[in-house]
ZAKOL-265395 format. One line per 10 residues: for each residue x, y, z of C-alpha. Coordinates in nm, 3 decimals. Layout:
N
X:Y:Z; ...
***
This chain:
58
0.350:0.891:1.713; 0.147:0.697:1.461; -0.106:0.631:1.738; -0.150:1.007:1.786; -0.202:1.054:1.411; -0.480:0.795:1.417; -0.636:0.956:1.728; -0.650:1.295:1.555; -0.788:1.128:1.242; -1.071:0.975:1.447
-1.138:1.312:1.612; -1.153:1.473:1.266; -1.397:1.210:1.138; -1.626:1.246:1.442; -1.612:1.627:1.424; -1.691:1.613:1.053; -1.990:1.386:1.116; -2.132:1.634:1.367; -2.056:1.939:1.154; -1.776:2.097:1.358
-1.576:2.204:1.054; -1.312:2.409:1.238; -1.231:2.121:1.474; -1.232:1.879:1.181; -0.987:2.090:0.981; -0.752:2.138:1.275; -0.756:1.770:1.371; -0.705:1.657:1.013; -0.413:1.897:0.976; -0.249:1.770:1.294
-0.302:1.410:1.182; -0.138:1.481:0.846; 0.161:1.650:1.009; 0.212:1.368:1.260; 0.178:1.101:0.990; 0.432:1.282:0.770; 0.679:1.305:1.058; 0.626:0.937:1.137; 0.677:0.840:0.773; 1.001:1.040:0.743
1.138:0.890:1.067; 1.040:0.539:0.955; 1.208:0.577:0.616; 1.521:0.720:0.780; 1.537:0.430:1.025; 1.482:0.184:0.741; 1.767:0.328:0.534; 2.003:0.336:0.832; 1.903:-0.017:0.931; 1.967:-0.149:0.581
2.303:0.030:0.564; 2.420:-0.104:0.901; 2.267:-0.447:0.847; 2.430:-0.484:0.510; 2.767:-0.397:0.657; 2.736:-0.642:0.948; 2.644:-0.946:0.739; 2.915:-0.914:0.475
***
């Protein structure tokens, strides 16, 4: 999912360089949404991993 966020970020940068503002705004919005979802899932997995890992080692 992070790969897709970076792909849309690149599309937004290229569209912005060529002046396609509608495409740039849409791609940047999609990239932000995907990055936020990825970040929330990562933090959730990190918390669960620390909770389970802490229980297994003690």
